[in-house]
ZADO-1210 file (C-alpha; in nm, 4 decimals, padded with zeros to 6 digits):
<atoms>
<atom x="17.8264" y="10.2436" z="06.8697" code="MET" pos="1"/>
<atom x="17.5152" y="10.3292" z="07.0284" code="GLU" pos="2"/>
<atom x="17.3228" y="10.1984" z="07.3517" code="LYS" pos="3"/>
<atom x="17.0396" y="10.1186" z="07.1265" code="SER" pos="4"/>
<atom x="17.2068" y="09.9152" z="06.8746" code="GLU" pos="5"/>
<atom x="17.3215" y="09.6832" z="07.1808" code="LEU" pos="6"/>
<atom x="17.0057" y="09.6842" z="07.3283" code="VAL" pos="7"/>
<atom x="16.8338" y="09.5444" z="06.9851" code="GLU" pos="8"/>
<atom x="17.1226" y="09.2831" z="06.9592" code="LYS" pos="9"/>
<atom x="17.0566" y="09.1546" z="07.2890" code="ILE" pos="10"/>
<atom x="16.6690" y="09.1090" z="07.2175" code="LYS" pos="11"/>
<atom x="16.7597" y="08.8720" z="06.9483" code="THR" pos="12"/>
<atom x="16.9150" y="08.6293" z="07.1989" code="ILE" pos="13"/>
<atom x="16.6745" y="08.7015" z="07.4641" code="ALA" pos="14"/>
<atom x="16.4846" y="08.4062" z="07.6227" code="PRO" pos="15"/>
<atom x="16.2073" y="08.3201" z="07.3686" code="GLY" pos="16"/>
<atom x="16.3744" y="08.3214" z="07.0567" code="THR" pos="17"/>
<atom x="16.5058" y="08.0786" z="06.8464" code="PRO" pos="18"/>
<atom x="16.8195" y="08.1632" z="06.8088" code="LEU" pos="19"/>
<atom x="16.7979" y="08.1812" z="07.2423" code="ARG" pos="20"/>
<atom x="16.6589" y="07.8114" z="07.1888" code="HIS" pos="21"/>
<atom x="16.9455" y="07.7007" z="06.9776" code="ALA" pos="22"/>
<atom x="17.1947" y="07.8234" z="07.2413" code="LEU" pos="23"/>
<atom x="17.0458" y="07.7303" z="07.5020" code="ASP" pos="24"/>
<atom x="17.0869" y="07.3377" z="07.3542" code="ASP" pos="25"/>
<atom x="17.4119" y="07.4232" z="07.2687" code="ILE" pos="26"/>
<atom x="17.4956" y="07.5598" z="07.6223" code="GLN" pos="27"/>
<atom x="17.2859" y="07.2416" z="07.7830" code="ASP" pos="28"/>
<atom x="17.4722" y="06.9971" z="07.5727" code="ALA" pos="29"/>
<atom x="17.8009" y="07.1254" z="07.6932" code="SER" pos="30"/>
<atom x="17.9357" y="07.0963" z="07.3521" code="ILE" pos="31"/>
<atom x="18.0095" y="07.4372" z="07.2680" code="GLY" pos="32"/>
<atom x="17.9418" y="07.6853" z="06.9850" code="GLY" pos="33"/>
<atom x="18.1112" y="07.9897" z="06.7524" code="LEU" pos="34"/>
<atom x="17.8264" y="08.1945" z="06.5785" code="ILE" pos="35"/>
<atom x="17.8994" y="08.4667" z="06.2655" code="PHE" pos="36"/>
<atom x="17.6210" y="08.7199" z="06.2338" code="PHE" pos="37"/>
<atom x="17.6908" y="08.8868" z="05.8885" code="VAL" pos="38"/>
<atom x="17.4809" y="09.1004" z="05.6517" code="ASP" pos="39"/>
<atom x="17.7051" y="08.9935" z="05.3238" code="ASP" pos="40"/>
<atom x="17.9264" y="08.6671" z="05.4188" code="TYR" pos="41"/>
<atom x="18.1533" y="08.7692" z="05.0546" code="LYS" pos="42"/>
<atom x="18.2457" y="09.0619" z="05.2356" code="LYS" pos="43"/>
<atom x="18.4686" y="08.8663" z="05.4900" code="TYR" pos="44"/>
<atom x="18.5733" y="08.6090" z="05.2520" code="GLY" pos="45"/>
<atom x="18.9406" y="08.7089" z="05.3598" code="ASN" pos="46"/>
<atom x="18.9055" y="08.6708" z="05.7105" code="LEU" pos="47"/>
<atom x="18.7116" y="08.3092" z="05.6333" code="MET" pos="48"/>
<atom x="18.8149" y="07.9542" z="05.5303" code="GLN" pos="49"/>
<atom x="18.4753" y="07.8193" z="05.4622" code="MET" pos="50"/>
<atom x="18.4215" y="07.4344" z="05.5505" code="GLY" pos="51"/>
<atom x="18.0406" y="07.3953" z="05.4209" code="PHE" pos="52"/>
<atom x="17.8333" y="07.6366" z="05.2017" code="LEU" pos="53"/>
<atom x="17.4763" y="07.5575" z="05.3147" code="LEU" pos="54"/>
<atom x="17.2570" y="07.8605" z="05.2781" code="ASN" pos="55"/>
<atom x="16.9420" y="07.6653" z="05.4286" code="CYS" pos="56"/>
<atom x="16.6832" y="07.8392" z="05.5930" code="PRO" pos="57"/>
<atom x="16.7184" y="07.8948" z="05.9318" code="PHE" pos="58"/>
<atom x="16.6115" y="07.6555" z="06.2344" code="ASN" pos="59"/>
<atom x="16.7024" y="07.6029" z="06.5979" code="PRO" pos="60"/>
<atom x="16.7667" y="07.2793" z="06.5545" code="ASN" pos="61"/>
<atom x="16.9692" y="07.2589" z="06.2575" code="LYS" pos="62"/>
<atom x="17.2013" y="07.5198" z="06.4325" code="LEU" pos="63"/>
<atom x="17.2352" y="07.2726" z="06.7591" code="TYR" pos="64"/>
<atom x="17.3328" y="06.9813" z="06.5266" code="GLU" pos="65"/>
<atom x="17.5864" y="07.1482" z="06.3123" code="LEU" pos="66"/>
<atom x="17.7388" y="07.3208" z="06.6665" code="ALA" pos="67"/>
<atom x="17.8736" y="06.9501" z="06.7076" code="LYS" pos="68"/>
<atom x="18.0978" y="07.0016" z="06.4191" code="MET" pos="69"/>
<atom x="18.4712" y="07.2068" z="06.4879" code="ASP" pos="70"/>
<atom x="18.4674" y="07.5386" z="06.3491" code="GLY" pos="71"/>
<atom x="18.2162" y="07.8536" z="06.3405" code="ALA" pos="72"/>
<atom x="17.8654" y="07.8581" z="06.1996" code="ILE" pos="73"/>
<atom x="17.7598" y="08.1224" z="05.9912" code="VAL" pos="74"/>
<atom x="17.4756" y="08.2896" z="06.0204" code="VAL" pos="75"/>
<atom x="17.2619" y="08.5823" z="05.8203" code="SER" pos="76"/>
<atom x="17.2177" y="08.9023" z="06.0486" code="GLU" pos="77"/>
<atom x="16.8361" y="08.9024" z="05.9835" code="ASP" pos="78"/>
<atom x="16.8593" y="08.5132" z="06.0744" code="LEU" pos="79"/>
<atom x="16.6646" y="08.3973" z="05.7700" code="SER" pos="80"/>
<atom x="16.9662" y="08.1573" z="05.6860" code="THR" pos="81"/>
<atom x="17.2374" y="07.9461" z="05.8473" code="ILE" pos="82"/>
<atom x="17.5309" y="08.0634" z="05.5591" code="VAL" pos="83"/>
<atom x="17.7638" y="07.7511" z="05.6261" code="GLY" pos="84"/>
<atom x="17.9536" y="07.5787" z="05.9264" code="ALA" pos="85"/>
<atom x="18.2879" y="07.3919" z="06.0320" code="ASN" pos="86"/>
<atom x="18.4254" y="07.7754" z="05.9115" code="ILE" pos="87"/>
<atom x="18.7602" y="07.8808" z="06.0776" code="GLN" pos="88"/>
<atom x="18.7898" y="08.2275" z="06.1209" code="LEU" pos="89"/>
<atom x="19.1247" y="08.4118" z="06.0707" code="ILE" pos="90"/>
<atom x="19.1162" y="08.7436" z="06.1887" code="PRO" pos="91"/>
<atom x="19.4169" y="08.9757" z="06.1743" code="ASP" pos="92"/>
<atom x="19.6052" y="08.8133" z="06.5091" code="HIS" pos="93"/>
<atom x="19.7462" y="09.1175" z="06.6077" code="THR" pos="94"/>
<atom x="19.4299" y="09.2799" z="06.7462" code="ILE" pos="95"/>
<atom x="19.4694" y="09.3054" z="07.1582" code="LEU" pos="96"/>
<atom x="19.1869" y="09.0732" z="07.2803" code="THR" pos="97"/>
<atom x="19.1682" y="08.9728" z="07.6815" code="ASN" pos="98"/>
<atom x="18.9825" y="08.6908" z="07.6229" code="GLN" pos="99"/>
<atom x="19.1706" y="08.3289" z="07.7631" code="THR" pos="100"/>
<atom x="19.0067" y="08.0314" z="07.5033" code="GLY" pos="101"/>
<atom x="19.0913" y="07.9994" z="07.1610" code="MET" pos="102"/>
<atom x="18.7077" y="08.0438" z="07.0622" code="ARG" pos="103"/>
<atom x="18.6753" y="08.3496" z="07.2297" code="HIS" pos="104"/>
<atom x="19.0035" y="08.5105" z="07.1488" code="ARG" pos="105"/>
<atom x="18.8944" y="08.4694" z="06.7922" code="ALA" pos="106"/>
<atom x="18.5196" y="08.6168" z="06.8333" code="ALA" pos="107"/>
<atom x="18.6857" y="08.9458" z="06.9745" code="GLU" pos="108"/>
<atom x="18.9213" y="08.9959" z="06.7719" code="ARG" pos="109"/>
<atom x="18.6521" y="08.8852" z="06.4258" code="MET" pos="110"/>
<atom x="18.3766" y="09.1805" z="06.6233" code="ALA" pos="111"/>
<atom x="18.6402" y="09.4386" z="06.6509" code="LYS" pos="112"/>
<atom x="18.7726" y="09.3734" z="06.2731" code="GLU" pos="113"/>
<atom x="18.4432" y="09.3638" z="06.0858" code="THR" pos="114"/>
<atom x="18.2041" y="09.5317" z="06.3617" code="GLY" pos="115"/>
<atom x="17.9290" y="09.2404" z="06.3216" code="ARG" pos="116"/>
<atom x="17.8447" y="09.0344" z="06.5633" code="MET" pos="117"/>
<atom x="17.9326" y="08.6922" z="06.7270" code="LEU" pos="118"/>
<atom x="17.7950" y="08.4494" z="07.0061" code="VAL" pos="119"/>
<atom x="18.0405" y="08.2184" z="07.1618" code="ALA" pos="120"/>
<atom x="17.8545" y="07.9279" z="07.4026" code="VAL" pos="121"/>
<atom x="18.2422" y="07.8362" z="07.6393" code="SER" pos="122"/>
<atom x="18.1788" y="07.4349" z="07.6555" code="LYS" pos="123"/>
<atom x="18.4299" y="07.4348" z="07.9911" code="ARG" pos="124"/>
<atom x="18.2420" y="07.7837" z="08.1565" code="ARG" pos="125"/>
<atom x="17.9181" y="07.6953" z="08.0597" code="ASN" pos="126"/>
<atom x="17.8588" y="08.0486" z="07.9638" code="THR" pos="127"/>
<atom x="17.7362" y="08.2316" z="07.6512" code="MET" pos="128"/>
<atom x="17.9009" y="08.5809" z="07.5888" code="THR" pos="129"/>
<atom x="17.8432" y="08.8153" z="07.2952" code="ILE" pos="130"/>
<atom x="18.1140" y="09.0185" z="07.1172" code="PHE" pos="131"/>
<atom x="17.9875" y="09.3783" z="06.8932" code="LEU" pos="132"/>
<atom x="18.2838" y="09.5903" z="06.8016" code="GLY" pos="133"/>
<atom x="18.4476" y="09.7010" z="07.1133" code="ASP" pos="134"/>
<atom x="18.1815" y="09.5493" z="07.3133" code="PHE" pos="135"/>
<atom x="18.1720" y="09.2416" z="07.5108" code="VAL" pos="136"/>
<atom x="17.8648" y="09.1229" z="07.6921" code="TYR" pos="137"/>
<atom x="17.8169" y="08.7763" z="07.8863" code="THR" pos="138"/>
<atom x="17.4586" y="08.6565" z="07.8706" code="LEU" pos="139"/>
<atom x="17.2827" y="08.5688" z="08.2308" code="ASN" pos="140"/>
<atom x="17.0293" y="08.3204" z="08.3556" code="SER" pos="141"/>
<atom x="16.7348" y="08.4308" z="08.3992" code="VAL" pos="142"/>
<atom x="16.6946" y="08.3963" z="08.7262" code="GLU" pos="143"/>
<atom x="16.9517" y="08.6359" z="08.7891" code="THR" pos="144"/>
<atom x="16.8049" y="08.9069" z="08.5491" code="LEU" pos="145"/>
<atom x="16.5025" y="08.8911" z="08.7499" code="THR" pos="146"/>
<atom x="16.6987" y="08.9225" z="09.0694" code="SER" pos="147"/>
<atom x="16.8928" y="09.2109" z="08.8899" code="LYS" pos="148"/>
<atom x="16.5847" y="09.4061" z="08.7652" code="ILE" pos="149"/>
<atom x="16.3671" y="09.3638" z="09.0800" code="THR" pos="150"/>
<atom x="16.6653" y="09.5202" z="09.2611" code="GLN" pos="151"/>
<atom x="16.7154" y="09.7966" z="09.0136" code="THR" pos="152"/>
<atom x="16.3327" y="09.8919" z="08.9851" code="ILE" pos="153"/>
<atom x="16.3249" y="09.9431" z="09.3803" code="ARG" pos="154"/>
<atom x="16.6541" y="10.1730" z="09.3378" code="THR" pos="155"/>
<atom x="16.4794" y="10.3540" z="09.0423" code="ALA" pos="156"/>
<atom x="16.1423" y="10.3685" z="09.2726" code="GLU" pos="157"/>
<atom x="16.3430" y="10.5592" z="09.5255" code="LYS" pos="158"/>
<atom x="16.5476" y="10.8014" z="09.3803" code="PHE" pos="159"/>
<atom x="16.2334" y="10.9139" z="09.2084" code="ARG" pos="160"/>
<atom x="16.0326" y="10.9464" z="09.5131" code="GLU" pos="161"/>
<atom x="16.3389" y="11.2193" z="09.6187" code="ALA" pos="162"/>
<atom x="16.3305" y="11.3307" z="09.3230" code="PHE" pos="163"/>
<atom x="15.9634" y="11.4187" z="09.3402" code="MET" pos="164"/>
<atom x="16.0473" y="11.5282" z="09.6701" code="GLU" pos="165"/>
<atom x="16.2764" y="11.7567" z="09.6160" code="SER" pos="166"/>
<atom x="16.0409" y="11.9181" z="09.3305" code="LEU" pos="167"/>
<atom x="15.8260" y="11.9804" z="09.5894" code="THR" pos="168"/>
<atom x="16.0856" y="12.1948" z="09.7940" code="GLY" pos="169"/>
<atom x="16.1741" y="12.4187" z="09.5157" code="ILE" pos="170"/>
<atom x="15.8610" y="12.5606" z="09.5218" code="GLU" pos="171"/>
<atom x="15.8324" y="12.5679" z="09.9188" code="PHE" pos="172"/>
<atom x="16.1803" y="12.7173" z="09.9223" code="MET" pos="173"/>
<atom x="16.0974" y="12.9972" z="09.5777" code="GLU" pos="174"/>
<atom x="15.8220" y="13.1173" z="09.8201" code="ARG" pos="175"/>
<atom x="16.0275" y="13.1513" z="10.1143" code="SER" pos="176"/>
<atom x="16.3339" y="13.2921" z="09.9152" code="GLY" pos="177"/>
<atom x="16.5355" y="13.0163" z="10.0711" code="SER" pos="178"/>
<atom x="16.5869" y="12.8729" z="09.7263" code="LEU" pos="179"/>
<atom x="16.9824" y="12.8261" z="09.6561" code="THR" pos="180"/>
<atom x="17.1782" y="12.6383" z="09.3305" code="MET" pos="181"/>
<atom x="17.2421" y="12.3927" z="09.5728" code="PHE" pos="182"/>
<atom x="16.8802" y="12.3120" z="09.5596" code="ASP" pos="183"/>
<atom x="16.8801" y="12.2850" z="09.2195" code="ILE" pos="184"/>
<atom x="17.2064" y="12.0930" z="09.1483" code="ILE" pos="185"/>
<atom x="17.0748" y="11.8522" z="09.4166" code="LYS" pos="186"/>
<atom x="16.7248" y="11.8036" z="09.2801" code="THR" pos="187"/>
<atom x="16.8466" y="11.7713" z="08.9298" code="ILE" pos="188"/>
<atom x="17.1353" y="11.5359" z="09.0317" code="GLN" pos="189"/>
<atom x="16.8648" y="11.2742" z="09.1684" code="LYS" pos="190"/>
<atom x="16.6358" y="11.3435" z="08.8068" code="GLY" pos="191"/>
<atom x="16.9310" y="11.2359" z="08.6225" code="LEU" pos="192"/>
<atom x="17.0142" y="10.8919" z="08.8682" code="MET" pos="193"/>
<atom x="16.6649" y="10.8107" z="08.7551" code="VAL" pos="194"/>
<atom x="16.6900" y="10.8157" z="08.3596" code="ASN" pos="195"/>
<atom x="17.0277" y="10.6538" z="08.4275" code="MET" pos="196"/>
<atom x="16.8903" y="10.3218" z="08.6077" code="ILE" pos="197"/>
<atom x="16.6605" y="10.3749" z="08.3843" code="GLY" pos="198"/>
<atom x="16.8643" y="10.3715" z="08.0933" code="GLU" pos="199"/>
<atom x="17.1147" y="10.0567" z="08.2803" code="GLU" pos="200"/>
<atom x="16.7729" y="09.8508" z="08.3006" code="ALA" pos="201"/>
<atom x="16.7208" y="09.8843" z="07.9219" code="ARG" pos="202"/>
<atom x="17.0433" y="09.5914" z="07.8849" code="PHE" pos="203"/>
<atom x="16.8731" y="09.3546" z="08.1426" code="THR" pos="204"/>
<atom x="16.5057" y="09.3861" z="08.0590" code="ILE" pos="205"/>
<atom x="16.5977" y="09.3322" z="07.6836" code="ALA" pos="206"/>
<atom x="16.8091" y="09.0322" z="07.7828" code="GLU" pos="207"/>
<atom x="16.4972" y="08.9333" z="07.9338" code="LEU" pos="208"/>
<atom x="16.3173" y="08.8795" z="07.6626" code="GLY" pos="209"/>
<atom x="15.9890" y="08.7599" z="07.6847" code="ASN" pos="210"/>
<atom x="16.0210" y="08.8001" z="08.0811" code="HIS" pos="211"/>
<atom x="16.0707" y="09.1479" z="08.0607" code="GLY" pos="212"/>
<atom x="15.7348" y="09.2671" z="08.0067" code="ARG" pos="213"/>
<atom x="15.5961" y="09.3673" z="08.3308" code="PHE" pos="214"/>
<atom x="15.9384" y="09.5181" z="08.4336" code="PRO" pos="215"/>
<atom x="15.8965" y="09.7415" z="08.1525" code="GLN" pos="216"/>
<atom x="15.5825" y="09.8685" z="08.2313" code="MET" pos="217"/>
<atom x="15.7175" y="09.9123" z="08.5912" code="GLN" pos="218"/>
<atom x="16.0044" y="10.1127" z="08.4598" code="LEU" pos="219"/>
<atom x="15.8060" y="10.3187" z="08.1995" code="ASN" pos="220"/>
<atom x="15.5971" y="10.4127" z="08.5227" code="GLU" pos="221"/>
<atom x="15.9366" y="10.5547" z="08.7394" code="ILE" pos="222"/>
<atom x="16.0336" y="10.7268" z="08.4358" code="LEU" pos="223"/>
<atom x="15.7088" y="10.8668" z="08.2990" code="SER" pos="224"/>
<atom x="15.7807" y="11.3046" z="08.3407" code="ASN" pos="225"/>
<atom x="16.1176" y="11.2622" z="08.4359" code="VAL" pos="226"/>
<atom x="16.3334" y="11.3568" z="08.1281" code="THR" pos="227"/>
<atom x="16.0520" y="11.6385" z="08.1424" code="GLU" pos="228"/>
<atom x="16.0959" y="11.7976" z="08.4558" code="GLU" pos="229"/>
<atom x="16.4594" y="11.7944" z="08.4733" code="ILE" pos="230"/>
<atom x="16.4082" y="12.0264" z="08.1160" code="GLU" pos="231"/>
<atom x="16.1625" y="12.2538" z="08.3308" code="ASN" pos="232"/>
<atom x="16.4412" y="12.2841" z="08.5857" code="MET" pos="233"/>
<atom x="16.6815" y="12.3853" z="08.2998" code="VAL" pos="234"/>
<atom x="16.4859" y="12.5871" z="08.1482" code="LEU" pos="235"/>
<atom x="16.3371" y="12.7885" z="08.5049" code="ASP" pos="236"/>
<atom x="16.7437" y="12.8020" z="08.6015" code="PHE" pos="237"/>
<atom x="17.0195" y="12.8219" z="08.3872" code="SER" pos="238"/>
<atom x="17.2337" y="13.1046" z="08.3199" code="GLU" pos="239"/>
<atom x="17.0308" y="13.2230" z="08.0180" code="THR" pos="240"/>
<atom x="16.7366" y="13.1739" z="07.8641" code="LEU" pos="241"/>
<atom x="16.7264" y="12.8017" z="07.6141" code="LEU" pos="242"/>
<atom x="16.5313" y="12.7956" z="07.3141" code="ASP" pos="243"/>
<atom x="16.4633" y="12.4292" z="07.2613" code="PRO" pos="244"/>
<atom x="16.7222" y="12.3534" z="07.0302" code="ASP" pos="245"/>
<atom x="16.9438" y="12.4804" z="07.3078" code="GLY" pos="246"/>
<atom x="16.7467" y="12.2856" z="07.5359" code="LEU" pos="247"/>
<atom x="16.8020" y="11.9666" z="07.3204" code="ASN" pos="248"/>
<atom x="17.1815" y="12.0244" z="07.3370" code="GLU" pos="249"/>
<atom x="17.1924" y="12.0582" z="07.6472" code="THR" pos="250"/>
<atom x="16.9367" y="11.7926" z="07.7673" code="ILE" pos="251"/>
<atom x="17.1666" y="11.5172" z="07.5397" code="SER" pos="252"/>
<atom x="17.4432" y="11.6384" z="07.7505" code="ARG" pos="253"/>
<atom x="17.2644" y="11.5834" z="08.0690" code="PHE" pos="254"/>
<atom x="17.1598" y="11.2445" z="07.9965" code="LEU" pos="255"/>
<atom x="17.5545" y="11.1454" z="07.8256" code="SER" pos="256"/>
<atom x="17.7068" y="11.1896" z="08.2365" code="LEU" pos="257"/>
<atom x="17.8316" y="10.9001" z="08.3508" code="SER" pos="258"/>
<atom x="17.7503" y="10.8345" z="08.7636" code="GLU" pos="259"/>
<atom x="18.0713" y="10.9945" z="08.8636" code="LYS" pos="260"/>
<atom x="17.9765" y="11.3196" z="08.6537" code="GLU" pos="261"/>
<atom x="17.6210" y="11.3672" z="08.7588" code="ILE" pos="262"/>
<atom x="17.7584" y="11.3709" z="09.1382" code="ASN" pos="263"/>
<atom x="17.9969" y="11.6500" z="09.0501" code="SER" pos="264"/>
<atom x="17.9008" y="12.0132" z="09.1443" code="PHE" pos="265"/>
<atom x="18.1114" y="12.1955" z="08.8523" code="SER" pos="266"/>
<atom x="18.0108" y="11.9654" z="08.5548" code="ILE" pos="267"/>
<atom x="17.6502" y="11.9839" z="08.6294" code="ILE" pos="268"/>
<atom x="17.7011" y="12.3964" z="08.7135" code="LEU" pos="269"/>
<atom x="17.9194" y="12.4431" z="08.3702" code="ARG" pos="270"/>
<atom x="17.6167" y="12.2841" z="08.1854" code="LEU" pos="271"/>
<atom x="17.4086" y="12.5285" z="08.3216" code="LEU" pos="272"/>
<atom x="17.6073" y="12.8076" z="08.1723" code="GLY" pos="273"/>
<atom x="17.7006" y="12.9119" z="08.5594" code="TYR" pos="274"/>
<atom x="18.1017" y="13.0018" z="08.6290" code="ASP" pos="275"/>
<atom x="17.9928" y="12.8538" z="09.0159" code="ILE" pos="276"/>
<atom x="18.2714" y="12.5319" z="09.0909" code="THR" pos="277"/>
<atom x="18.1783" y="12.4132" z="09.4590" code="THR" pos="278"/>
<atom x="17.8653" y="12.3627" z="09.6596" code="SER" pos="279"/>
<atom x="17.9219" y="12.5640" z="09.9059" code="SER" pos="280"/>
<atom x="17.9195" y="12.9128" z="09.6621" code="GLN" pos="281"/>
<atom x="17.6504" y="12.7459" z="09.5166" code="ALA" pos="282"/>
<atom x="17.4445" y="12.7266" z="09.8954" code="LEU" pos="283"/>
<atom x="17.4862" y="13.1228" z="09.9037" code="GLU" pos="284"/>
<atom x="17.3774" y="13.1813" z="09.5801" code="PHE" pos="285"/>
<atom x="17.0069" y="13.2106" z="09.5861" code="PHE" pos="286"/>
<atom x="16.7513" y="13.2142" z="09.2769" code="LEU" pos="287"/>
<atom x="16.4283" y="13.2826" z="09.1473" code="ARG" pos="288"/>
<atom x="16.2798" y="13.0544" z="08.8701" code="SER" pos="289"/>
<atom x="16.1682" y="13.1627" z="08.5186" code="ARG" pos="290"/>
<atom x="15.7778" y="12.9909" z="08.6062" code="GLY" pos="291"/>
<atom x="15.8512" y="12.7935" z="08.2509" code="ILE" pos="292"/>
<atom x="15.7599" y="12.4908" z="08.4798" code="ARG" pos="293"/>
<atom x="15.4697" y="12.6603" z="08.5816" code="PHE" pos="294"/>
<atom x="15.3332" y="12.7261" z="08.2947" code="CYS" pos="295"/>
<atom x="15.4178" y="12.3516" z="08.1407" code="ARG" pos="296"/>
<atom x="15.2328" y="12.2135" z="08.3517" code="HIS" pos="297"/>
<atom x="14.8994" y="12.4059" z="08.2335" code="ILE" pos="298"/>
<atom x="14.7509" y="12.1782" z="07.9696" code="PRO" pos="299"/>
<atom x="14.7752" y="12.2519" z="07.5847" code="ARG" pos="300"/>
<atom x="15.0967" y="12.5351" z="07.6813" code="ILE" pos="301"/>
<atom x="15.3363" y="12.3969" z="07.3998" code="PRO" pos="302"/>
<atom x="15.6968" y="12.4058" z="07.4919" code="LEU" pos="303"/>
<atom x="15.7828" y="12.7457" z="07.2552" code="GLN" pos="304"/>
<atom x="15.5097" y="12.9757" z="07.4363" code="VAL" pos="305"/>
<atom x="15.5932" y="12.8436" z="07.7996" code="ALA" pos="306"/>
<atom x="15.9696" y="12.9733" z="07.7030" code="ILE" pos="307"/>
<atom x="15.7997" y="13.2667" z="07.5772" code="ASN" pos="308"/>
<atom x="15.6413" y="13.3503" z="07.8855" code="LEU" pos="309"/>
<atom x="15.9491" y="13.3074" z="08.0879" code="GLY" pos="310"/>
<atom x="16.1479" y="13.5124" z="07.8281" code="LYS" pos="311"/>
<atom x="15.8446" y="13.7886" z="07.8253" code="GLU" pos="312"/>
<atom x="15.7744" y="13.7957" z="08.2224" code="PHE" pos="313"/>
<atom x="16.1659" y="13.7163" z="08.3680" code="GLY" pos="314"/>
<atom x="16.0764" y="13.5793" z="08.6975" code="THR" pos="315"/>
<atom x="15.7648" y="13.3333" z="08.8249" code="PHE" pos="316"/>
<atom x="15.6834" y="13.6545" z="09.0428" code="ASN" pos="317"/>
<atom x="15.6143" y="13.8921" z="08.7851" code="ASN" pos="318"/>
<atom x="15.4387" y="13.6396" z="08.5580" code="LEU" pos="319"/>
<atom x="15.1846" y="13.5596" z="08.8648" code="LEU" pos="320"/>
<atom x="15.1045" y="13.9484" z="08.8957" code="GLU" pos="321"/>
<atom x="15.0589" y="13.9675" z="08.4985" code="SER" pos="322"/>
<atom x="14.6818" y="14.0340" z="08.3757" code="SER" pos="323"/>
<atom x="14.5087" y="13.8755" z="08.0466" code="GLU" pos="324"/>
<atom x="14.5410" y="14.1712" z="07.8352" code="GLU" pos="325"/>
<atom x="14.9216" y="14.1138" z="07.9057" code="GLU" pos="326"/>
<atom x="14.9694" y="13.7438" z="07.8766" code="LEU" pos="327"/>
<atom x="14.7853" y="13.7888" z="07.5078" code="LYS" pos="328"/>
<atom x="15.0582" y="14.0276" z="07.3909" code="GLU" pos="329"/>
<atom x="15.2882" y="13.7159" z="07.4132" code="VAL" pos="330"/>
<atom x="15.3662" y="13.5905" z="07.1098" code="ASP" pos="331"/>
<atom x="15.1391" y="13.2122" z="07.0817" code="GLY" pos="332"/>
<atom x="14.8859" y="13.3360" z="07.3386" code="ILE" pos="333"/>
<atom x="14.5181" y="13.4125" z="07.2797" code="GLY" pos="334"/>
<atom x="14.2410" y="13.4673" z="07.4517" code="GLU" pos="335"/>
<atom x="14.2002" y="13.1417" z="07.5438" code="LYS" pos="336"/>
<atom x="14.5016" y="13.0919" z="07.6316" code="ARG" pos="337"/>
<atom x="14.5338" y="13.3666" z="07.8442" code="ALA" pos="338"/>
<atom x="14.3102" y="13.2838" z="08.0047" code="SER" pos="339"/>
<atom x="14.3619" y="12.9329" z="08.1358" code="ALA" pos="340"/>
<atom x="14.6962" y="13.1218" z="08.2656" code="ILE" pos="341"/>
<atom x="14.5608" y="13.3395" z="08.4347" code="ARG" pos="342"/>
<atom x="14.3218" y="13.0063" z="08.5688" code="HIS" pos="343"/>
<atom x="14.6066" y="12.8048" z="08.6548" code="ALA" pos="344"/>
<atom x="14.7558" y="13.1788" z="08.8191" code="ILE" pos="345"/>
<atom x="14.4235" y="13.1759" z="09.0634" code="ASP" pos="346"/>
<atom x="14.4076" y="12.8231" z="09.1517" code="ILE" pos="347"/>
<atom x="14.8099" y="12.8486" z="09.2517" code="TYR" pos="348"/>
<atom x="14.7294" y="13.1139" z="09.4860" code="ARG" pos="349"/>
<atom x="14.4510" y="12.9999" z="09.6529" code="LYS" pos="350"/>
<atom x="14.6048" y="12.6378" z="09.7048" code="SER" pos="351"/>
<atom x="14.9698" y="12.7161" z="09.7562" code="GLY" pos="352"/>
<atom x="15.1164" y="12.4449" z="09.5445" code="GLN" pos="353"/>
<atom x="15.1890" y="12.3818" z="09.1921" code="VAL" pos="354"/>
<atom x="15.0154" y="12.0208" z="09.0643" code="THR" pos="355"/>
<atom x="15.2838" y="11.8378" z="08.8589" code="ILE" pos="356"/>
<atom x="15.1512" y="11.5949" z="08.5982" code="PRO" pos="357"/>
<atom x="15.2348" y="11.1858" z="08.6706" code="GLY" pos="358"/>
<atom x="15.4139" y="11.3110" z="08.9973" code="PHE" pos="359"/>
</atoms>
């Protein structure tokens, strides 16, 4: 199941939504409830014993009143219709479940068997739990979520600052000829941690609903350009120069890594195409960039053109020594782009630094 699908489901139950209004009322009244969301209830007829077939427009107050009855409430997936109430769910009893209460056990088995979403409101524990396929998630209070997202954003900011410092350090180390594979891996790891924290924050922000607007703005600012800078590192320092399709595949694999995998030198090195397996070996492996990161920071230089430049000149030092005439021989570069690149090189030589947009 894609994480984006989970996030979208959580958004439908976030504070401020009509569904959450009904669920809050059910929770406050300590009556408990079980809601089964379906695309077409007839498809699941063999898993339900219908109490009352209603097919009435969805309304939070109606949902709350119906929760006072025994059994589950069936609601259309688009939240337009309350299909029925007082319904007994009869999923396959052999499906494994880690839940204890009858309502939650039925919900987990039904979610696994149908792939649809169910929400169980516990009368005894006063909690709301989402079941979707194999996914189980207990919703938190707004206060808890606010504290959590504040901590998450602070952590993401610290990793971003460390990532920025590493990117700056890479340039100075390359100038002095002391840049190693170890430095590249540590930098990529920091960037991946920023993205991983941002991905985790999506769930919290989605669950916050209309309270998550400002945290989302903060997070967007923190994540700005991070993935692009990771791409640049991969293009500049992978064992072989990647084309755009190869880059997309590699970045997708990077972004799917767990925290444990991100902190593994051997995994990062393998994704970059190297046979090196240890940090000690990486410390002794010196590198030169292809200059692609530099080119991508020049306005209006497309990805493919930057790759073409890296392929043509091989190293950043060779690019710095190129003339406008040599630049114009590269596929995708005309007189204006050659002039812009040469101008950027001249500024770089005078200032001794690369300007990183967004950092």
